[in-house]
N, C-alpha and C positions, 0 to 999 in steps of 0.2 A: 567461378572455379579458378583455383590457382593455376598459373601456367606450368606448375610442376605436378600436374595430375595426369600422367600418361594413361592411355586406355588399357589398363591392366585387366586381366581376366580374373574371375572369382575362382577360388580353389575348388578343385573337383576331388572330393574325398579328403582323406588325411595324409595321403602320400606327399613326400617332399616334391616340390614342383616349381617351375618358374612361372611367375604371373605376368612378367613383362620383360621383353628382351630388346632393349634399346640398342645394344651394341651391334645388332645386325643392321643398323642404319636404315631400317624399313619405316621408321616413324620420325619424320622431320621434327627437329627440335628436342627430341628425347634420346639422342644417340649416346648420351653419357650416363644413362640410367638402366640398371637392371633391378628387378624385384623378385625375390624368391620367397617361397612359403614353406615354413617348417612349423606345422601346427603346434601351438597357436601363435607362433612368432613370424613376423614378416621382416625380411632383411633387404634393405635398400643398399645397392652398391653404386657409388658415384665415381665417375671417371673425370668429372669436372666439378668445380665448386658450385654450391647452391646456398642461398641464405637460410637462416634459421626459421624465418616465417614460412617460407615455401616448404621446407622440410616438415614443419609442424602440421601444415595443412595436408600434406601427403600422408603423414602418419595417421591423422584423424580419418582421412578417407579410407585407409586400409582397415582401421578399426571399425568404421561404420559399415563398409561394404563387404569385408571379408571376415569380420569377427576377430581381427588380430587383437590379442591381449598384450602383446609386446611388439614393439617396432624398434629395430636397431638399424643404424646406418653405418656402412663402412666407407671410409674416404680413400678409395684407391688412388685418388688424385693427390694425396699427401704422402710425404715420406713415411715409411713404416706402415702404411695402409691402416690407420687406427680405426677403432670402432667407437661408436657413441650411442647411448640409449636415448630414444626419442619418446617412448611410451612404455609404461610398466618398468620391469627390471630386466637386466641383461644377464642371463646365465652364462657362466664360463664354458659350460658344455651342456649338451642336451642330447637325448635320443630321438632320432628321426626315423621314419619308415618309408620304404619303397618296395613295392611288389611283395609285401608280407615279410620283408627282411628289415632288420634294424641296424642302424649305424650311429656311431658317435659323431656329433657335430661339435666342433670347438670354435668358440668365438673369442676374439680379443687375444689370441695366442699367436697366430701366423696369418699370412696374407690369404691363404686358402683355408676353407673351413673343414674340409675332409671328404666331400663328395661332390663330383662334378655332375650337375643335373642334366646336361646335354647328352650324357652317356647312358641315360636310363634305358633306352631301347637296346643298347649294346649289352648291358648287364642282363637284361631279360633274355636276350638271344643266347647268351652263354648259359644261363640257368636252364634254358630249354634244350640245350645241345651238349650238356656236359656228362650225361649219365655214363658211368663206366669208363670214363676217359682220363688219361694222364695229361694234365694241363700245365702249360708254361705261361706265366704271367710276367711279362717284361715291363719294367718301369711301373711297378705295382702300386706305388703311392700307398694309400691306406687299405689296399687289398679288397676294394669293392667287387672286382671281378672274381676274386678268390671266394669271397662269401657267397656270391651268386652261383659259382661253379659247384661248391660243396653242397649248397642247397639243392642243386640239380642232380646230385648223385655222382660227382666226380670221384674217381678212384684215388687220385693224388694230385696235389697242386704245388707247384714251385713258384714262389714269388721272389722276384729279383728287383732290388731298388738300392740306390746308394744311401738313401736316408734311413738310418736305423730308427729314428724317431717316427717316421711314417710307418715303418713296418711294425713298430710297437703298437701304434694306433690300429694297424690292421689286425694284430693278435687280439686286441680288445674288441674289435668288431666281430671276430669269430666267436669269442667267448660270450659276447652279448647275445648271440643267436644260439648258444648252447651247442656249438658244432665241435666235432671231433678233431682236435688239433694234431693228433697223431698222423693224419692224412695230409697235413699242410707243412711245407718247408719254407722258411724265411731266410733269404740270403741278402745281407746288407753289404753289397759289393758293387764295384764299378763293373758293369757288364762287359765293357770292352777289354778289361784286364782279367776276366774271370770266365772265359768260355769253357774252361775245363770243368768248373763246377756245374755249369749248365748241362754239359754233356753227361756228367756223372749221374745226375738225377734222372736222365731220360731213358728211353726215347719218349716222345710226346705225341699225343693224338690231337691236341688242340692248343693253338698258340694265340695269345693276345699280345699285341705290341702297340703300346700307347705312349710314345715318347714325347717329352717336351720338345718344342721347336728349337730352343737354345737353352743350354745350361752351362755356365762358365766352368771350364775344366772337365766337362763331362760329355755333353751332347751338342752337336750342330747337325740338325737333321738333314740338311741338304747334303752334307758330307757323309753322314753316318747311317742313313737308312739302308743304303746299299751294302754296307759292311754287315749289317744284321742279316739281310736277306741271303747273302752269299753263304752264310754258315748253316742255313736250314738243312741241307742234306746230312749234316753230322748228327742232328738230334731229333728230326721229325720222321714219323712213320709215313709210309705211302698211304694216301687217302686222308691224311690229317687236314683239319680245317684251320684256317688262319683268319684272325680279325686284325687287319692292318689299319691303324688309326693315325690321323693327322689333324692337328688343330692349329693351322697357321693361315692367317688371312692372305698371305703372299704366295702360298703354294696350294694349287687346286688338286682335284681328283686325278687329273692327267699326270701330275708329278708322281703320285703314288703308283699308278698303274704302269707308268714308264719304268719306275724303279724295280717293280716286280718283274716286268718283262725282261729288263736288262740283267738283273742280278739273280733272279730266281726263275729261270725259264720253265722249271718244273711246276710252277704255280699257275693254276687256271682261275681266272676271274669268274666268280659266281654271281655276285650282285652287291648292291649297296644297302646298308641298314640305315633307314631314314632316321633323322633326328626327331624328337618331339616337335609337334607342329608349332608350338609357341616360339621356337628358335628360328624365327623368320629372318631371312637374309635378303637385303636389297640386291646384292650381287651373289647369285648362287655359287657355292663353292668356296666362299670365304670363311665359313664356319667349320665346325667339326665334320671330318670325313671318316666314315667307318666302312671299310670295304672287306667283303668276304671272299677269300680265295680257298682253293683246295690244292693241296700238294700232291701231285701225282707220283713223285718219287723218281 
């Protein structure tokens, strides 16, 4: 067996899912590899170089053991994070499914493909808790939470993100599911300069905040999470639910809980939403954190 054959799991059904999470550093020698499944395509993500022979062997293993008809590698270790096809052909975009909802996946267009698989349980939680509620989705990216909320019966959703291209992708995700866009608002603005727009569309019964750790000219989460939390009384209803998310290996759950305690004392910690089991971490707390709070008002 090639040394580049990590112990990936076989796909369970046709949902988009991670087959191997090397970036959690739980598998010695494979820390630089992730493998995702998008029926019938397997996407290998490399954070360090591997030779063509080893990659060819891994592609064949994914074909033999998982039924992959297409295998693509993304070199996150190279400038521009380019994609390369190892088996079959590489679609520029494809439709993927999660929890009976469809999303557009883009390959060879940007560093990220359109859906973060570690947030699958968070999207499911939103879908299960959105009925009749007014939802604020901060740092919306391609609006996966918005799609899930509308599928769960949300009354209204407001998506905020600086990237108009990401929000356009989000509109396409809603259309792909045949959803009513009259209940969805897309605001392509810098949140920290646009609190008036956030307040105008409120108040809200459910908030999702999933910021990047750092984005030049926009977000530095160590500095900015508190700024967001301090504004909650202006636009949240009493009894509102909040999903506060953080994906930084250098900041653990205690940082997020401390921020809420200091800057939003009206928020009560309810519990943590677990990540999918495949996202195993050698050091707990270094991966995605999704915490559920309730705003008492």
